[in-house]
N, C-alpha and C positions, 0 to 999 in steps of 0.2 A: 062445198066439203072445205073446213077449217083452212086457213091460210097457216104454213111453217115461219116459227120467230125462232133463230137459234140463236141465244144470248150463250155470249162466251167470257166467263168470268171463273178466274182460277179457285175461289173460295168458295166453296157451300156446305151446307151441314152436315156435318157435324163441327165444324167452324164455327165459332162463336164471335167472331167478328166482327163489326160495327156492320160493314160495306154488305154483307152474305145478305141482309133483309132488305136491302134496296133489289136484287133480282128475283128475294124468294115472294116477296112482296107482289112485286108487277106479276110475276110465273103465276100466280096464285089466281088472279085476279082476270087476267089476259083472254082464259076461254071464254068467259063470258063474253070475250066482242067476238070469238068466233075464230081464235087464232089456235094454234096447237106449238105450245112451247118445248123446245131442245135445250136444255143448257147440257152445255160442255164443260167441264169441270177438271180441276183435279184428282185425284184420289188422296185419302185425308190422308193417308199414310206420310204425306211429303209435309202436310201442316206442321209449321211451327207451336202453334198455340195449343193449349190443353183444349179439350176437345169435349162438346157438347151432345151428347145424344138424345139427349131430353128433345133440342131445339128443332130433332126430326120429327116431332108430332107437330109442327105448324107447317108442313109444305104438303102441299096441295098432292095427293094422287094423282091429278091429271097430268103434272110435270112429268118430262121424261128427261132424264137425267144420263149422261152419258160420261164417265170418267178415264182419264190419261194419266199419261206416268209426271213426272220431273224428275231433273237430276235431284240428289239428295244433297242437303247443307254440306260444303266440306270443312276441313278443320287447317287453319283457322277460318272463322266464317267470310268467308271473300264476297259471297253474292247470297243473301239473303232472299232479296224480290222473290216469290215466287212467280210472277210474272215473267220473269227470266229464267226462271230454271224451268218453266214446262213450255215457255216459247216455241220452239219445234215439237215439243210433242202435240199443243194445241194445234197449232201450222195444219199438221199432217192430220189430226183426226178432222179439222173443220175441214179441208181439201175432201177428205173419205166423203164425209157425210153431204157434203155441197154436188159434189160429182153423183151420188147415188141417191139421193131425195131430193127435193121439189122444197128447195129453200128461197122462202120471197124478203126474207129481210134478215139482218145479222146487225144484231144491237149489243154494244161494248160497255158494260159501266168501268169507271176508270175511276181510283186508282184497284189495282194495281197501272199504273200509266201505261207500259210497254205494250202490254196489249191490245191497246190502242193502236196502235203499228200495222196488226195482223188485218182489220177493217180493209187498213189499203195494200196492202198484200193479196189478199183473197177478194178483195173486189179486181184488182190486177189481173188476177188471173182466170176470177168466173164470173166477170159482169156482175154479182150481186152486190146489192147497194145495202150500204151499213150504216148506222149511225151509231156514235160517242155520246156517253149519256157519264158527266160530270158529278160526280159526289161529291167531290173536292177538285179548285183549280188545279190546272197541272203547274200552268206557268204563273208566280204567287209573288210574293211582296215578301224579301226576306232580311227585310233591313233589321230586324230583330234578331237575325239568328244568324252569327260571322260564323260559324264552323265549318268546317271547309267542306263536310260531305254533304249540305245545305245549297252551298255555294255551285258544288258541281252539278248537285241532280237540278238545280237551275237552269245551269247551261244547257246540261243536257236536253232535259226541256222546253227552250228554246229552239234548237233543232229539232225536233219529234215531232213538236205538234204540229207545225207546218205542215210536214209529211203525210201527219196520219190523218188531217183531220181534212186538205184539199179533198179528195175524191168523195166525202161524207155525202151521204143525200139530208140528211138529219144529225144536228144537236139537240140533245135534250140535256136535263140538270135538273137537281133538287131547287130548284129556283134561277132564274134569270140573271140574277147578279153575279151567277156563279162562273156561267160560262160567257155572257155578254163580252166581257173582254175578247174573247174568241174568237166573235164575228168580227168584234173592230179589226183584232190583229190579222183575220186572215181571208175575212171576205168582204175588203172595202166595194169591189166592182162585179160584186156576186151576192144575188142574195138565194136564201140559203133555209130548208124548214129549219123551225127551232119551237123547242116547248119546254117552260120548266114545267114540271111537276112534284111536290113533294114525299118524301117515303112513304106519308100515307102511315096506318095502324091498320092490322085487321083484328077486329076485334073475338075472333074467334080465339085471338091467343093469349084473352085475358079469363076465358073459360077456362084454361088450361090450370089446373091446381097439381103442386108436388107433395109429394108425402114426406114426411120427416124431414121439414126444410129447418135449418140451422138461420138465425138471421142474426147479422153482426154484432147485435146489441144481447142477444142471450145468455149473455155472462153479465149483464147490468139490472142492477134491483133497481126497479119504479121507472127505467130509463122512458123518457121522451123521444123517440127518434127522429131527426129530421136527416132526410136521404138526399143524397147527389147522385144520383149513378151515369159514369159515362166519364171518358177522356175528358180533361183539363187543359185546356188548350195556352196556347203562350198570351195570347191577345186576352183572355181572361181573369191575369191578374192582378189590373188593375181594381177588378172588380170584386174578385178577393181580398184585397186588402182593405178595400174602405171597407169593406161587412163585415170582417174580422176587427177592425179597430172601432167600428160601433155595439160590435156586439162584446168588446171589455168592457167599453160605456156604458153599457148598459148595466153589463154585471157587477162594475165600479160603485153606478149609482141603486143598486138592488132593485134592479127590473127585471131581472134573467129568474127565469125558472131552473132551480141549478140542477132538475131532472133531466132537463135538456141538454142531448149532445146531436152532433153533428158529424155523420158516416158520410166518409166518401168512399164510395165504393168504386175499383174497376176503373181508377184514373189512368192507368197504363205505366210503362216505364218511358215516361217522356225527360228528358235533361234540361229543361228549366227550371228556374225556382218551383219548388213544390208546395201543393196544400200546406204539408205541415211545416215546410218554414215559414211560410205565410203566421200563421197559427201559431208558432211558436214567439218572432216576433211583436203578434198583437199582444201575444201572455194570456191567450185563450189555447193553450196547447194541451191542458187538462179536459177539456169539453168536444176536442177535435179528434177523431181517428181517419186514417186515411188510410185504406185499403189497396193496393195497387192491384192487384190480383184482378183478373176478369171473375165474374161470375157470370155461371151459365144464365141466359137470355129470360128463363120464363122464371126465377130465381128473383130475377131482379124485379120484375111483373110481381111478384110476390113481395118483394122487401118495401118496394111502394106504395100498393095497397095495404099493408101492414103500418104504416110509421104514421109517426105523430103528424108528421107535414113534409113536404117536396121542395127540393131546393133546384132551382136553373139558375146556374150562372154562365151568362153568355159571352159573348164579346164583343170588343169595341169596332169590330166590322161591321157595317150594315147588312151585307148581304148575310148573316149565320141565321142560319135560321134552324137550329136548335130541334131534330127532329125527334129528341127527347122528350119535348113539349106535349108530344100526344099520348105516348105511354105515363107522362105525369098529370094529365085532368084527367083521364082515363080510370089512374087510381083511385079516384073519388075526393081525395084528399087536401085541403088547402095547399094552393103552389107557391113559394116565394120567388120570384123569378128577376132577375137584373140584366137583360138587355138593351144594346141597342133601338132608340125608339123608331127606327124605320125597317127593322128586322121583323120579316112575314111573321113569324112567333110573338111578336107582342101582339101585331092583329087578329093572329087565330083564340088569342086567350081575352080578348077585348071581346071577340065576334062568340067567344064561348060562355059569353059574362061569369073569366073566373081571373079576371085580371085585378082585381082588388089588390094583389102585394104583388106588384110588379111596377118597380121602380127603371125609369127608363131614361136613357145614356145620349144624349147628344155631344157634342165635341164642342160647340161653344158652348154649354150650361158649365156656370162654376164649380167648382169641387167642393167650396164649400156648402153651395145648394145641394149640391146632389147626394154628398153627405147624408146631408141631416133628413135629404127624405130616405133614404134607403134605412135610417135610424127608427125615423116617425113610423113608415112600412115595416121594418123586422117586428118592432115592438109590436104591432096591429097584429104581426102573424101568429105569433109565438102567445100571445091572449085567444086567439080566434075559439071561437065556438061548434065550431065544426060544421055548422049548415048548409049543407051543399048548394047551392043555385046556378049551378052549373049546366047552361044548357046545350045538354047532349047532343040535340040534335041538329046544331049549327056546324058541326064541328063532322058533320057526314060528308061535307066540299072537299074536306082534306083526305078521305080513307083513302086506302089502296084501289081502294074499285074505283076512283073518282081520277086516280093516277093513270090506272092503267087504262083508261078509256080515254086520257087525254091525249098518250103514247100512241093507243090506237089512229084514233086521228089524225095526228101527226105523222103515222106513219104513211097512212094511205093517203096520202096525200102525194108524198112521194111515190107510189108507187103509180 
């Protein structure tokens, strides 16, 4: 009989948040390794974000999903985090499931960070082993974010994380650097199983076509769209500034195709300096279009596939993995990227033979040299001949199936 894995994650399709894909992709492929996956989540009526019904097409029919309630958001909006609003409901339902069915392991991706505490509580009551999966770091460097909300959240993180992870049997994450500080902080005198595995990708997602789709560039004549899809991070600003300044320089020198426009879609409701502001400062706001609203996942895949080129702006942090790298490569379009040289995403692009237009950042690299590298690579990128030399076979080891295999192996060590 397959073993039973209980995944506790408050968002699930039709939610269109990026973190949803972590649980979805793992649950799609764990049955290949003799697991029955039960996802405990929250009813979509309690979600704040716009729903995406098409994304339900990407969920495996083998996944069992159990829904629970949450507290509605009050007015004024005091508590928005769905992990907090649904905490007592998730706890009650999880206990019921564990008491009435044989659950071999509990796996809790974070954020929402507060659901990590459920692992410890459920373990204390039922002795069921659990693991916490770091999609993002919980305790983090907030030196560039001085607002009181970020400071308060980090204080709470430093209190709750040690409690949550103390009795965990497994720590996992989208890459080892995401959770390595957790091991250093909390497991100095104790060994614990851990595994890093990327989001990966499900090739079946790219086979789903959406009818009557409207592209962000549909209203522009003879447009050559370059598409950046996804959140714009605080530590991506330096790269955006250098890129935009060099695009302005190329335009001024007559080396830029005036039909090219840059579309930044689904960048989110962030509070740091915006793409639009960087573009305006560089003098290229006439060719940069930022649409902060999130688009349906399958629409994004179609945007990337039908673009002139794809853009990735990473982070100055070396542990940034850029899960969007896989979708970008699978678009079969040329990809221009700026990322930390030690990022695993850079490694992926080299292995797949599609790193021709990758500008690699290092802290000790002089800005003048780095800027010149960006200028030359971007010029080459916009003059590409679109001959695809990508080694898609090499991408296989970064698939969601491979990540599910790694998680399976790590869990079995603990049982």
